[in-house]
C-alpha positions, 0 to 999 in steps of 0.5 A, a space after each residue: 558653468 563651463 562655457 562648453 557645458 552651457 552651449 551643449 544642447 543649444 539650437 545654433 552651436 556655431 554661431 554661439 562658437 563665432 559669439 565666444 570668438 567676438 566676445 574674447 576679441 572684444 576683452 583681450 583688446 580691452 583689458 591690452 588697452 587698459 594694461 598699457 595705460 597703466 603700463 606703457 612698458 607693455 607697448 604702445 597705446 591702443 587707441 580708442 579707434 582700434 577698439 571702434 574698428 574692432 566694435 565696427 567687425 563685431 557689430 556687423 556680424 552681429 548683425 548678420 547673426 540677428 538677421 539668421 536668428 533673431 536675437 541669440 537667445 539662451 535656448 538658441 546659443 547658450 546662456 554665456 552666449 546670449 550674454 556674450 551677444 549682448 556685451 558685443 550689442 553694447 559696444 556698437 554704439 558710443 556716441 549720438 551721432 551712430 544713428 544706424 548702430 543706436 537704432 540697431 541696438 533698439 531693434 534688438 532690444 525690442 526682441 530681448 523684450 519679446 523673447 520669454 522671460 527665461 530666454 533673457 537676463 533682464 539686467 541685460 534688458 536694463 543696461 540697453 535701455 539705459 545705453 540707449 537713453 544716454 545715447 539718445 541724451 534721455 535720462 536713465 530708467 536704471 542707473 547703470 551707466 557710468 556717464 553722469 546722467 540723469 536717472 528718471 525715478 517713479 513716483 511713488 505716490 501716496 503709500 498711507 
């Protein structure tokens, strides 16, 4: 689906544009970091500190958006921008010490779960649940995170 078509009839088109700009910047920097790690002739290495700086900037903007409109659902900003808001949120915290960012992720997860099913991609909820679990030192429920952490497997009981 074309991003412009996706965001054509949404409640907050300007916010959708802001989210798209944040994710463009996010993904360009992450892609360039990866490419420079593979080919040093592209320029000096991009540090994790550089990524963290952009993540903090975007997280601050996302906090403002959530305060203004709640979680950016599909009807509010379009399917693409709703997904991209989730992507920005995923990058909000990397370390267990980042308590404020983790708390914001938990708050947004709550908002996402409260939204009607058609308003949120359920896969985004699974990834965010696991991200928060890993950061909190708990087992993953869905096994979506790269870090080698145990996952919780529900007991099936006697199926005879």
